[in-house]
MIFIZA-304389 format. One record per residue: residue in three letters; z, x, y of N, C-alpha, C in turn. Coordinates in steps of 0.2 Angstrom, whole numbers, plus 5000, padded with zeros to 4 digits. Atoms other than C-alpha are relative to their C-alpha. Layout:
AlaZXYZXYZXY;...
END
This chain:
Met499950054995580154045759499950035007;Ser500049984993579754055777500149945005;Ile499950064995580253955793499650025006;Gly500449994994579153935808500449975006;Tyr499750024995579853905825499649985006;Ala500350024993579353825842500549995005;Thr499550024994580153785859499849945003;Asp500150064996580353635869500450005006;Asn499650004993581153585886500749984999;Ala499250015002583053605885500349955005;Asp499850044995583353505901499949924998;Arg500250075003582453345894500549994993;Leu499550015006583553375878500649985002;Arg499450024998585153365887500049945003;Arg500050074998584653215896499949954995;Arg500150055006584153135880500749994997;Leu499350005003585853175873500649965004;Gly499650034995586753105888500850024999;Ala499349985001588653105884500150054995;Gln499849965007588453205868499750075002;Thr500349934999587853365877500350064997;Ala499749955004589153455867499650024994;Leu500449995006587953445853499550055001;Ala500449954998586753555862500450075001;Thr499749945000588053685865500250024993;Trp499949995007588553665847499450044997;Ala500649975003586753705842499850075003;Gly500249934997586753865853499650005006;Ile500450004995585853805868500549995007;Ala499550004994586753855884499849965005;Ala500150064995586853745899499550035005;Thr500549974995585753875909499350014997;Asp500749995004584353875895499549945003;Arg500550054998582753795901499649984994;Thr500350025006582053795884500550014994;Phe499649995006582653785866499550024995;Thr500549995005581953845850500349964993;Tyr499850045006581953745834499550014994;Ala500449995005581253755817499449954999;Ser500650045000579453685817499749994994;Ser500450015007578853715799500450034995;Leu499749975006579553765782499550004995;Thr500449995005578553845769500350034994;Ala499649975006579353875751499450004994;Gln500349995007578553945735500550024995;Trp499649985006579253955718499750014995;Thr500349995007578954025701500650014996;Glu499449995005580054005686500050064997;Leu500049935003580654165679500349994993;Asp499850005007580954215661500750035000;Gln499349975000582854235659500349994993;Ser499850005007582954245640500550054999;Pro499549945001584354345632499850074999;Ala500349945000583154485629499950035007;Ala500149974994583054515647500450055002;Thr499649944999583654675654500249995008;Asn499850004993584354715672499450005004;Ala500650004996582554735678499949925002;Ala500250064997581854595688499649964995;Pro500350045006581454455676499249985002;Pro500750024998579554415674500049925001;Ala500150085000578754245677499949984993;Lys500050035006578954125663499349984998;Pro500750045001577354085654500149935000;Gly500050075000576953905657500549975004;Gly499550024996578353895669499849955006;Ile500150044994578553795685499850045005;Thr500249964994577553855700499849945005;Gly500150054995577253765716500150035008;Ser499849994994577353765735500149945004;Leu499950054995577953655749500050025007;Gly500049984993577453655767500249935004;Leu499750054996578453545779499850015008;Ala500050004993577953505797500549965003;Ile499450034997579553475807499949985007;Pro500150024993579453375823500550035005;Ser499549984995580353425839500649955000;Pro499450044999582153355841499849955006;Met500150044994581453285857499649934997;Thr500450065002580453155847500449954996;Phe499550055004581953075838500449965005;Leu499550054996582952925844500750014997;Ala499350005003584852935842500149944996;Ala499850065004585652835829500650024997;Pro499449995003587352815822500050034993;Lys500049975007587952895806500049944995;Arg500150055005587452805791500450034993;Val499749985007588652825776499749984994;Asp500450025006587552735765499350034998;Glu500749975002586052845766500050044995;Tyr499949965006586652975755500649984996;Ala499450035004587852875744500250054995;Gly499749955005589052985734500150075002;Tyr500049934997588853135745500550015005;Val499550004995590453155755500050065005;Lys500149944996589953325763499549985005;Val500550024995588553235773500449965005;Thr499750044994589153185790499549985005;Trp500650024996587453155798499549954997;Gly500550035003586253025794499350015003;His500650004997584453015796499949955005;Leu500150054994583852935812499549944997;Thr500450065003583052765809499350005002;Ser500650014997581652795820499850075003;Met500249944996580652935828499349995003;Lys500750004997579152965839499650064997;Gly500449955003578553125831499849994993;Val500250015008577753145814500250064996;Gln499749955005578553235800499549994994;Ser500450015006577353275786500150074995;Gly499949945005577353395770499449994995;Ala500549995005576153445757500350044994;Arg499849975006576653495739499550014996;Val500549995005575553575726500450044994;Gly499749965006575853655709500449954996;Thr499650045005577053595696500750005003;Leu499350014997578653515704500550014994;Pro499449995004580353545696500349934998;Pro499850075001581153395687500649995004;Gly499450014996582653315695499949945005;Gly500150064995582953195710500249944998;Gly499850075003583253015708500649985003;Asn499450034998584752915712500449974995;Pro499749944998585952975705499550064998;Pro500549955001585153145705500150024992;Ala500049985007584653225688500550064999;Ala499549965001585853345680499850075002;Thr500349944998584753495684499650005005;Arg500550004995583753555698500149945005;Ala499950064996584453415709499750015007;His500150004993583753365726500149935002;Val499750064997584353225737499449975004;Val500550044996583053085743500449955003;Pro499650064996583752965756499849934996;Gln500050065003584052795750499549955003;Arg500550044997582952715763499350034998;Trp500649985003581552825757499849984993;Leu500150035008581852775739499749935000;Gly500150074999581752595745499250005002;Ile500750004998580052635754499650024994;Asp500549985005579352725739499949944995;Asp500150055005579752575727499649945004;Ala500450054997578952455740499250035000;Arg500749975000577452565741499750004993;Asn500250005007577352575722499949924997;Gly500150075003577452385720500649984997;Val499450025003579152385713500449955004;Ala499650064997580252225716500750045002;Leu499349984997581952255726500550004994;Val499450005006583352305713500650035003;Ser499449964998584552415723500449955005;Val499650034995586052335733500150055006;Asn499849954994586152485744499749985006;Pro500350024994585852435762499450045002;Ala500549954998584852585766499349994996;Phe500650015005583752565751499749935001;Gln500250074998583552375755499650005007;Ala500450004994583052415773499450044999;Gly500749965001581752545768499549964997;His500550045003581052425756499749955004;Gln500350054996580952285768499650025006;His500449974994580352395783499350014997;Tyr500749995002578852435772499749944999;Gln500350065001578552265768499849965006;Asp500150024993578652215786499450035003;Gly500649974997577352345790499349974997;Val500650045003576152265777499949945003;Ala500150074997576452095783499750005006;Glu500250004993576152135801499350025000;Ser500649985000574652235797499549954997;Arg500450055002573952085787499849955005;Val500150064996574151965801499850025007;Gly500249994993573752055817500150075002;Pro500049934998573952205828500850024999;Arg499349975000575452325827500549995004;Thr499450014996577152295835500150065003;Ala499949944997577252425848500750045000;Thr499349974999579152445848500250024993;Arg499749995006579252465829499550074998;Leu500349935001578952655824500350034994;Gly499649965005580052685809499450014994;Arg500449975006579352775793499749944996;Gly500250065005579352615781499549965004;Tyr500550054997578552505794499350035001;Ser500649964998577252635799499650004994;Leu500349995006576852675781499749934998;Gly500350065003576652485776499449985004;Tyr500650034995575552445792499450054998;Glu500649955000574452605789499749994992;Asp500350015007574352575769499549945000;Phe500550055000573652405772499350015004;Gln500649984996572552465786499550044997;Ser500449955003571952605776499649964994;Gly500350045005571452475762499449975004;Ile500650034996570352385776499550055001;Glu500549954999569552545780499650024994;Gln500349985006569252595763499549944997;Gly500550055002568452425760499450015004;Arg500649994995567252465774499650064996;Ala500349935003566852635764499850004993;Thr500150005007566952585746499949934998;Pro500150085002566352425736500649984997;Leu499450045003567452295729500150034993;Ala500049985006567052365712500350064998;Thr499649935000567852535715500649995005;Pro499450004995569552495723500450065000;Pro499549935000570852635728500449994994;Val499650005005571952685715500849995003;Ala499250014998573852615717500450064996;Pro499950024993574952665724499750045005;Pro499650064998575152615737499649944998;Gln500350075002574752435731499849975007;Ala500250034993574652385750499250025001;Thr500749974999573052495751499549964995;Val500450035005572352405735499949935003;Asp500050064998572752245743499649995006;Gly500350014993572052275760499250014998;His500749995002570352335751499849934997;Ala500350065002570252185741500049935004;Glu500050054995570752065755499450015005;Phe500749994995569352145766499449974996;Trp500750035004568052105752500149924999;Ala499950075000568851935751499749975007;Gly500350024994568451915769499250005001;Val500750005001566751975766499749944997;Ala500350065004566451845753500249935004;Leu500050064996567151715765499450005005;Gly500650004995565751765777499449974996;Glu500650045004564551705763500049925001;Thr499950075001565251525764500349975007;Gln499850024994565951515781499650035006;Asp500549984994564851515797500350055005;Glu499849954995564951645810500549975005;Ala499750044995565651515822500749984998;Thr499450025002567151475811500350054995;Pro499849945004567951635805500749984997;Pro499450015003569551635794500550025005;Ala499549984996571251645802500650024996;Gly499449995004572951715797500050064996;Asn500149945004572251865788499650055003;Arg500449964996571652015798499550034995;Ala500649985004570752085782499549954999;His500650065000569851915780499650005006;Val500450004994569451915798499550055001;Glu500449944999568752085799499450004994;Gly500550005005567852065782499449955002;His500550054998567051905788499650025006;Ala500449984994566551975806499650064998;Asp500549945002565852135797499449974996;Phe500650035003564852025786499549975005;Trp500550024995564051925801499750055004;Ala500349954996563852075811499450034996;Gly500549975004562852145796499449955001;Val500550055000561851975796499650015007;Thr500450004993561451995815499750075001;His500349945001561052175812499349994997;Gly500750015004559652125800499549975004;His500550034997558852025813499650045004;Thr500449954997558252185822500050064997;His500249945004558252315808499849984993;Asp500350025006557352315793500450024994;Ala499550005006558052305775500350064999;Ala499749945002558152485773500550035005;Thr499649964995559052525789500749965000;Ala499450035001560752455783500650045005;Pro499449974997562452485793500450044996;Val499549965005563652615787500549964996;Gly499450045002565052495785499749954994;Leu500250035006564952415767499949925002;Gly500050084997565452235775499349995003;Glu500550024996564152245787499350014996;Ala500649995004562852315775499949944995;Lys500150065005563252175763499749945004;Gly500350064996562852045777499250025001;His500749984998561252145782499549994994;Leu500450005006560652155764500049934998;Asp500150075001561051975761499549965004;Tyr500550034995560051925776499350024997;Trp500749985002558552025769499949974993;Ala500050035006558951955752499749935000;Gly500350064998558651785759499349995003;Val500750004998557051835767499650014994;Ala500449995006556451905751500049944995;Phe500050065004557051745742499549955002;Ala500550054997556051635754499350034998;Ala500749985002554551745751499849994993;Ala500250015007554651715733500149934997;Asn499850075002555151525732499749955005;Pro500350054995554451365740500649995006;Pro499550014994555251315757500649964998;Ala499450055002556351175749500550044995;Val499549975004557151295737500450065004;Ala499649954996558551385747500550034996;Pro499549965003559751525741500649965001;Ala499550045000561351425737500750055000;Gly499449975001563151485740500150075005;Asn500049944996562751625753499649985007;Leu500250024993562551585772499650055003;Gly500449944997561851765776499349994997;Arg500650015003560451735763499749945003;Gly500350064997560251565770499750015007;Arg500249984993560051635788499350034999;Gly500749975001558651745781499549964998;His500450045003557851615771499849955006;Ala500350054995557751495787499650045006;His500449964996557151635798499350014997;Tyr500749995003555751675786499549945001;Trp500450065000555151495785499849985008;Ala500250024993555251475804499550045002;Gly500549964998554151625806499349974997;Val500650035003552851545793499849945004;Thr500250064996552951375803499750025007;Ala500349984994552551465819499350034999;Ala500649985001551151555812499549944997;Arg500450065003550451395803499849965006;Ala500250054994550451305820499650045005;Asp500449964995549651455830500050064998;Leu500049945003549051605822500050065006;Ala500149964994548651675840500650015004;Gly499450004996550451645847500450064999;Pro499549935000551751785851500450004993;Pro499550005006552651845835500749995002;Pro499350014998554451805834500350085000;Ala499649935000555751945838500450014995;Glu499649995006556851915823499650034994;Leu500449975005556252025809499949964994;Gly500150055005556551885796499449955001;Lys500550044998555451775806499350035000;Leu500649965000554251905809499750014993;Thr500249995007554151935790499649944998;Gly500450065002553651755787499450005004;His500650004996552451755802499550054997;Thr500549955003551651915795499749984993;Asp500250025006551551855778499549945000;Phe500550054999550651695783499350035003;Ser500649974997549451795794499750044995;Asp500349965005549151915780499649964995;Gly500350055005548651765769499349985003;Val500750024996547251715782499650065000;Ala500449944999546751895784499850024993;His500349995007546551915765499549964999;Gly500550055002545551765764499450035004;Arg500649984996544451835778499650064997;Ala500249935002544352005770499850014993;Gln500149995007544051965752499549944997;Pro500450065003542851855741500649954998;Arg499650055002543651685736500350024993;Ala499749985006543951755718500650045000;Thr499549945000545051895724500749975003;Ala499450034998546751805726500550055002;Pro499449954998548251895734500549994994;Gln499450015005549751915722500449935002;Ala499650065000550751765719500650005005;Gln499449994995552251835730499750055005;Pro499650064997552551815744499649935000;Gly500350075000552251625743499649995006;Ala500350024994551851615761499350035001;Arg500649975000550451735760499549964996;Arg500450045004549751645745499849935002;Gly500150074997549951475753499550005006;Ala500550004994549051535769499350014997;Trp500649985003547651605758499749934997;Val500250065002547551435749499749965005;Glu500250044994547451335765499450035003;Tyr500649974997546151455772499449984996;Trp500650025003544951415758500049924999;Gln500050075000545451225758499649995007;Gly500450014994544751235776499250024999;Ala500749985002543151325769499749944996;Asp500350065004542951175756499949945005;Leu500150064996543251045770499450025004;Ala500749994996541851125780499450004996;Arg500650015005540751135765499849934999;Thr500150065002540850955762499949955006;Ala500050044994541050885780499350005003;Pro500649994997539550835790500050045006;Pro499949944996539050965802500349995007;Ala499750024994539650875818500749985000;Thr499350015001541350845811500550055001;Pro499549944999542750955819500649994995;Tyr499349995004544351015810500549965004;Ala499450034997545850905814500650004997;Gly499450005005547150965802500550045004;Pro499449964996548851045806500050074999;Ser499849935002548651215798499450045004;Ala500449954997547951355808499650054994;Ala500449975006547451435791499449964998;Glu500650055002546351285787499550015005;Gly500450004994545651285804499650075000;Ala500349955000545251465802499450014995;Gly500550005006544351445785499449955002;Phe500650054998543351295792499650035005;Ala500449974995542851385808499550064997;Asp500449945002542251545799499449974996;Tyr500550035004541251435787499549985004;Arg500550034995540351335801499650055003;Gln500349954996540051485812499450044996;Ala500449975004539251575798499449974997;Ala500550045002538151435792499549995006;Ala500550014994537451405810499750075001;Leu500449934999537051595811499550014995;Ala500650005005536051585795499449965002;Glu500550054999535151435801499650015006;Ser500349994994534751505818499250025000;Asp500649975001533151605813499950044994;Leu500249965006532251705800500450065001;Thr499749934999532951865808500750004998;Ala499350005002534751805806500149984992;Leu500050025007534451725789499950074996;His500149945004533851905782500350065003;Gly499649954997535051995793500650014997;Pro499449985003536752065789500449935000;Ala499650075001537851915782500750024999;Pro499349985002539751915781500150014993;Ala500049995006540151995766500649974996;Val499450025004541851915762500349945005;Gly499750064997542951765767499549945000;Ser500450065000542351585770499350015004;Gly500649994996541051645783499450034994;Ala500549975005540151735768499749934996;Glu500250065003540151565759499649955004;Gly500450054996539551465774499350035000;Phe500749975000538051585776499750004994;Ala500350005006537751605758499749924998;Asp500250075002537751405756499249985003;Tyr500750024997536251385769499550054997;Arg500549955003535351545763499949984993;Asp500250025008535551485744499649945000;Gly500550065000534851315749499350015001;Val500749984999533351395756499750044994;Gln500349975006533151505741499949964994;Ala500050055006533451365729499349965000;Cys500650044999531951275737499550054998;Leu500649955001530851445736500050014992;Asp500049995008531451455717499849944997;Gly500150065005531051275712500649974998;Ser499450035002532851225710500149945004;Ala499850064996533551055715500550025006;Thr499450004995534651035730500649984999;Asp499250035001536550995731500149975006;Ala499850044994536750855743500750005002;Ala499350004999538650875741500150055005;Arg499949944996538451035751499550005006;Pro500550014995537750995768499650065002;Ala500449944998537351175773499550024995;Tyr500549985005536451205757499549955000;Asp500550054999535551045758499550015006;Arg500449994994535051075775499550065000;Gly500549945001534251245771499549984994;Trp500450025005533451165755499449955003;Gln500550054997532551025765499650035005;Ala500549974995531951125779499550054997;Cys500549955004531151255767499549964997;Ala500550055003530351105758499549985005;Glu500450024995529651045774499550065002;Gly500549944998528951225778499550014995;Leu500549995005528151235761499449955000;Thr500550055000527251075763499650005006;Ala500349994993526751115781499450054999;Arg500449955000525851265775499850034993;Ala500149995007525151275757499450055000;Asp500649965001523551375761500050065005;Ala500049944997523051535770499850005007;Ala500250014993522451465786500349945003;Gly499750064997522951335799500450025006;Pro499649994994523951315815500750034998;Pro499349975002525651405816500549945001;Pro499550055000527151295814500450005007;Val499650014994528151225829500750034999;Arg499349995002529851245821500250074999;Thr499849935001530851405821500650014996;Asp499349995004532451365811499750044994;Ala500149955005532651485797499749974994;Gly500350035006532351365782499349985000;Phe500750034999530751285788499550065001;Arg500549945000529951455793500050034994;Ala500049975006530451535777499449964995;Gly500450045005529551395767499250015002;Tyr500749994997528051405779499750074998;Val500249935000527851595778499850014992;His500050005007528151585759499349984998;Ala500650045002526751455757499350045002;Arg500649974997525551555768499850064995;Gly500249955004525651705756499849984993;Met500150035007525551595741499249995000;Gly500750024999523851525748499550065000;Ala500449955000523251695751499850034993;Ala500149985007523451755734499549964995;Arg500450055003522651595727499350015002;Ala500649994998521151635737499750074999;Gly500249945002521051805731500050055005;Gln499949964994521551885747500550064998;Asp499549955002522552045747500749975004;Ala499450024997524452025751500150035007;Pro499849974994525052055769500450064999;Ala499649945001525752225772500849995002;Pro499350024999527652205770500350045007;Ala499849964994527852345784499849975007;Gly500250034993527152235797500449955003;Gly499550044997528752145800500349954995;Leu499650045004529952015793499549954997;Glu500550065003528551865791499550034996;Pro500549985005527251975783500350024994;Ala499649985006528552045771500249934996;Leu499850065003529051865767499449974996;Ala500650025003527251815765499850044994;Ala500149965006527051955753500349984994;Val499650025005528451885743499649934997;Gly500350065002527451715742499450024996;His500649975002525851815738500250024992;Gly499849975006526751905724500349954995;Gly499850065004527551745718499549974996;Tyr500650035003525851675714499850054995;Leu500249955005525351835705500550004994;Ala499550005006526951835695500049944996;Gly500250055005526551665689499550004996;Val500649985004524851715684500250054994;Ala499849955004525651865676500449974994;Ala499550035005526951755666499549974995;Ala500450045004525551645660499550054996;Arg500449955004524451805655500450034994;Ala499649985005525951865646500149964994;Asp499950055005526251705636499849935002;Ala500350064998525251555638500549944998;Ala499550055002526651455629500650005004;Ser499449994996527951515642500149935005;Ala499950054996528751385652499850015008;Lys500249994993528051355670500650025004;Pro499449984996529151445682500149955006;Ala499750054995530151345694499850025007;Arg500249994993529651435709499449985002;Pro500650034999528251345718499450055000;Ala500649965000527151495721499950034993;Ala500149975007527451565703499849944996;Gly500250065004527251385696499249995001;Arg500750024998525551365705499550054996;Gly500449955004524851535698500149994993;His500050015007525451495681499649944998;Ala500450065002524651325681499350015001;Asp500749984999523051395688499750044994;Tyr500249965006522951525674499849964994;Leu500150045007523151395660499549955001;Asp500550044999521951285669499350034998;Gly500749965002520551425667500050014993;Leu500149995008521051455649499849944997;Ala500250075003520851265645499349995001;His500750014998519151265654499650044996;Ala500449965005518551415644500049984993;Arg500050035007519051345628499549944999;Ala500450065001518151185631499350005002;His500750004998516551245638499750074998;Pro500249945002515251375634500150055005;Arg499949944995515251545642499650005006;Ala500450004993513851505654500349955004;Gln499850054995514851375662500750015002;Pro499449984998516351455671500449945004;Pro499650054996517751355681499850005007;Asp500250014993517551295699500450065003;Pro499649944997517951445711500549975005;Gly499550034995519351425723500750024998;Ser499449985003520751485711499950074997;Ala500149945004520951665707500350004994;Gly499650015006522151625693499549974994;Arg500550035004520851505685499450044998;Thr500549955001519451625687500150054995;Leu499849955004520351755679500149994993;Ala499950025007520951665664499449994996;Ala500650015003519151605660499650074998;Ala500449945002518451785661500450034994;Glu499749965005519851855650500049964993;Tyr500250035006519551725637499450024996;Trp500649975003517851785634500050074998;Gln500049945002518351955635500450014993;Gly499749995006519551925621499649984994;Ala500550025005518151835611499650064999;Asp500549945002517051995613500450054996;His499649955004518552105608500049984993;Ala499950035007518751995592499350024996;Arg500649995004516852015588499950074997;Leu500049935002517152205586500650024996;Ala499449995004518852195577499949984993;Pro500050025008518952185558500349935000;Val499850075002519152005552500850014997;Gly499350015003521051965550500550045003;Thr499649954997521752105561500349965006;Ala499750034995522952045574499950035007;His500049964994522752085593500650035002;Ala499449984998523952185602499950025007;Gly500149994993524252195621499549975004;Leu500550044997522952075626500349955005;Pro499750064996523251945641500049944995;Ser500050065004523651775634499349965000;Ala500650045001521951705638499550044996;Ala500549965004521051855630500349994993;Ala499750015006522251835616499849934997;Gly500350075002521651645615499350014998;Gly500750005002519851695615500050044993;Tyr500049965007520251825601500249964995;Ala499850055006521151695591499649954998;Asp500550055002519951565593499450034996;Tyr500549975003518551675588500150014993;His499949995008519451725572500249934997;Ala499950075003519951545569499349974998;Gly500750025001518051505570499850044994;Val500249965005517751655558500449974993;Gly499650025006519151585546499749944998;His500250075001518351405547499350024996;Ala500649985003516651495542500150034993;Met499849985006517451585528500249954994;Ala499750065005518151425520499449954999;Asn500450075000516651305524499350045000;Ala500849995000514751315521499750005007;Pro500350004994513651355536499949935003;His500150064997513651215549500449954999;Thr499550055001515151125543500449995006;Pro499650014994515951045558500850014999;Gly499349995000517751075563500350055004;Val499849954995517751215576500249975006;Val499950044994518651155591500050045007;Ser500049954993518451305604499350035000;Ala500749984999516951385612500050074996;Ala500049945004517551555605500050004993;Gly500150015007517751485588499449994998;Ala500750025002516051415588499650074999;Gln500449945001515451595591500250044994;Gly499749975005516551665578499749974993;Ala500350035006515951535565499350024999;Gly500749995001514151565569499950084998;Asp500149935002514351755568500150014992;Tyr499949995007515051745550499449974996;Trp500550035004513751625544499450045001;Ser500649954999512351735551500150054995;Gly500049945005513051875541500049984993;Glu500150035007513151765525499349994999;Thr500750015002511351715527499650065000;His500349935001510851895530500150034993;Ala499949975006511651945514499649974995;Arg500450045005510751815504499350034999;Gly500649985000509151895509499950085000;Gln500249934999509452085512500750044998;Ala499449965002510552215504500350045006;Ala499749964995510752315519500549965005;Ala499550044995512252265531499749995006;Pro500250024994511852185547500350045005;Leu499749974993512052265564500249955004;Gly499850054995513152175576500749984998;Pro499250025000514852075575500250014994;Val499749975007516052135562500149934996;Ala500050065005516151945556499449994996;Ala500650005004514351955551500050054995;Val500049955005514652115542500549994995;Ala499550025005516152045534499849954995;Ala500250045005515251905527499550034995;His500449965005513952025520500350044995;Thr499549975005515352125513500249964994;Ala499850045005516051985505499449974995;Tyr500650025004514351935497500050054995;Glu500149955005514152105490500650014996;His499449995005515952105483499949954994;Gly500150055006515551945473499550024995;Leu500549985004513952015467500250064996;Ala499849945004514752185462500549984994;His499550025006516152095453499649974994;Ala500350035005514951995443499650054996;Arg500349955003513952145438500450054996;Ala499649955002515452255434500150004992;Ser499850005007515752195416499849924997;Thr500150075003515352045404500649965000;Ala499550035000517152015404500149965007;Asn500050044994517051975423499549955001;Leu500550065000515451875421500349944996;Asp499750065004516351765408500649985003;Gly499450034997517951755419499849965006;Gly500250044995518151665435499850055006;Pro500349974994517451715452500650035004;Pro499649974995518351825465500249955005;Ala499750044994519351755480499550005005;Gly500550014994518351695495499449964998;Arg500650055001516951565497499450044999;Val500749965000515551695500499950044994;Ala500049965006516051815486500049964994;Ala500050055006516251665474499249985000;Ser500850035001514451605479499650054998;Ser500549955003513651775476500150014993;Phe499850005008514651785459499649954996;Asp500350055003514051615455499250004999;Ala500749995000512251655460499750054995;Tyr500349965005512151805449500149984994;Arg499950025007512851725434499549954999;Thr500550055001511651585437499350034999;Gly500649965001510251705438499950034993;Val500049985007510751785421499949944995;Asp500150055004510851615413499449975000;Arg500650034999509251555420499450054996;Ala500449955003508451715414500050004992;Glu499950015007509151695396499649944998;Asn500350065002508451515396499350005002;Gly500750005000506751565401499749985007;His500250034994506751505419499850055005;Ala500349954995505851585434500650025004;Asp499649974995506651695447500049965007;Asp499950034993507351635464500050055005;Pro499949934995506951775477500349985006;Thr499650024994507751665491500850024999;Ser499349985001509451715483500150064997;Arg500049945002509751895481500450014994;Ala499649995005511151885470499749974993;Phe500350045006510251755458499550054998;Ser500549965002508751875458500250064996;Val499749945003509852025454500249984992;Gly499850015007510651935439499349984995;Trp500650025004508951865433499650074998;His500449945001508152045434500450044995;Asp499649965004509652125425499949984993;Tyr500150025007509452015410499350014998;Arg500749995002507552035410499950074998;Ala500149925002507752225410500250014993;Ala499749995007508852215394499549974995;Glu500550025004507552105386499450054999;Ala500649955001506152225389500250064996;Asp499749945004507252375383500049984992;Val500050015007507552285367499449994996;Arg500650005002505852235364499650064999;Gly500449935001505252405367500350044995;Gly499849965005506252465353500650045002;Gln499549964998507752545363500649984995;Pro499550025005509152555350500749995003;Val499450014996510552565363499949975007;Ala500250024993510852485380500050065005;Gln500149954996510252585394500449995007;Gln499750014994511252505408500749974999;Thr499350035001513152445411500049935004;Trp500050074997512752285421500149954995;Ser499850055005513452135414499449954998;Gly500650055002511852035415499550044995;Tyr500449955005510952185406500350004993;Leu499750005006512252195393500049934996;Arg500150065003512152015390499349994997;Gly500750015003510252015388499950044994;Phe500149965005510352165377500349984994;Ala499650045006511652075365499649954998;Arg500350065002510651915365499350004998;Thr500849995001508851975364499950024993;Pro500149975007508351985345499550055001;Pro500549945000507452145340499349984998;Pro500750025003505652145336500050004993;Lys500150005008505152105317499550064999;Pro500549955003504352255308499449984997;Lys500650035003502652245302500150014992;Arg499949995007502452215283499350014996;Ser500649985004501252285269499849944996;Ala500250065004500252175257500450004994;Ser499550005006501352235243500749975001;Glu499350034999502952175252499949935000;Asp500050084999502252005254500149964993;Val499950035007502351975235500650024997;Lys499449985002503952065233500649945002;Ala499450044998505651975233500250025007;Pro499749984994506351965250500650045000;Ala499449954999507552105255500649965004;Ala499450034996509252075262500050005007;Lys500150004993509252025281500550055003;Ser499549964997510052165292500249975007;Thr499850034994511052125307500250065005;Arg500049954995510952225324500549985005;Ile499450024995512552235334500050055006;Val500049974994512552285352500749995004;Ser499450024996514152315362499849995007;Asp500150024992514352245380500250065004;
END
């Protein structure tokens, strides 16, 4: 144990004691002393010793698991105490006590205990290790612990009541300056501590009782914060300082939110609650329609109202000054961002659904674009929304830019936003006209571009003529395009694209005509291209093909159309190609007109293969040539064994003739069977067999039919061999074998003696085919 000492003013002490100056002398302070010494601190430590019977006279050791601890007391100067009369009830039952504790003091007495405290204490004290606690303090302790008053001891009751008084006055208002007692001060400070802890800890983690007043102060502070949610800032609660401070903190936080972002919350939790509720209201407003307000929380309602006030300001005037309150600024910014998003993205790229003000501004921006798209050009925007007005103006300005001249039409266009659509509508109308598509009268800018281009196409459909007067982009585009198309049709070279914008566009028209010709060349059955230049080239080529089919080679179409002239020339090139290709082979890689000549030629050959010469039915000029070539080969084959020189159709006819003849000569089975396939082969087969038959029947040869003559001579050769005494057939030709088999052998000469003899048995001569 140790005691600390300090000094204080002895003269002031004697004045304070007044008539009781003997007390100072009794305490050892002489009348001449200017200072006095007093115990200012007490520090005690203890350790429980082992005093078992086995202990010796040696110092006992510390008891294992025994009591240990320390106590430090800070003792105020006597100068801080106020005099008080003796209280006989303060230490009831202890007659040796002559002085009571003073009821109030100015100084602060404090102590700290650590370790394991000994048992005992209480009233009456425990049987062992007793220490005495004043009744007033016991009453204070019961009040702090929330224990109802049970003792009849006046000092106990006073302590209990003084604590309650402190709590009650702390709850209703500022501290009474004249009340300084320990019980009162503890009650006041415990409740005040609850308020302060409320500012530092959330409602869900209250302080642990005792003291209960701190728990109550904490809860009532948060009840005041909750009142802030439902009671306006101008009508705070009354009668409860914790409620008032919680309410005030809440609204201070709401006000703080006006000028600080959501992440910069105040330190005090009540203020932080108001701050965060304000921003929660802003966030709620961003996620919900204006008519849906957060219920039951005025802080959130303030944020909600601010947000939509900012939206309203932006909707009325995008260029106006932004609001100062951050909630309003958030709404203003979200709405402005919606317009900016519309201007910076294609229509299909919508912003996220939240915040709703941004999505709403984006929707209104494009509504403005749609209004501009369908309204007559001279009609201004007259709506209430700055977002709609922006979409309307962007569309109109871009459409007017596209219409201004060719350079603008083919220059940089707005890539996004309603301006991109306005520019594209006029440009697409011009392009639709050049592509041969219909206009869209419901889109004035589109239709305006289409009509101007159509007028330009009509004004200049050839390669020469006076320049147009109009300079608007649609008209000029049609005019220049038609000029290039006319040059291509006349067989002229394309303008050099490097010569500038108009030569480059004329080259497109030139190329369009040639593309139409190319499409018809690739497939004569293809649909006519919609593009005017390509459609003209396509039609010209097909006209040339039709003319060539219907007229002899020596009669070409009228000049003046390169496509027509090309098709006629290629038709006859295809026919010439067919004259050199084997009959029945398909063409590959020929232009459609050449393919037509090729096919017509072979169709004529096919007609000739199935019909006798000069049979009508050929419907094309190349077909007539093909039929004639085949029939000429057939005629050649009837008279000559050597193949003709010239078209493969004639050679094919000769080959077919030879095939039929060879088939007939190959065997008597073939000769007695049917003819081979093909009209010409069948005709030579039949002619051979007829020649054999006629020879057998003694008819004369027909030298005008080579197959007939071959059959006739084959049979006659066999007859000659048989009559000449040949015992076996000398040839394998069917006509020869038939003649060898059917010619009777010569009769042998008879002697005179054989004439009178009985006739011998007749022998039979068998000859194999």
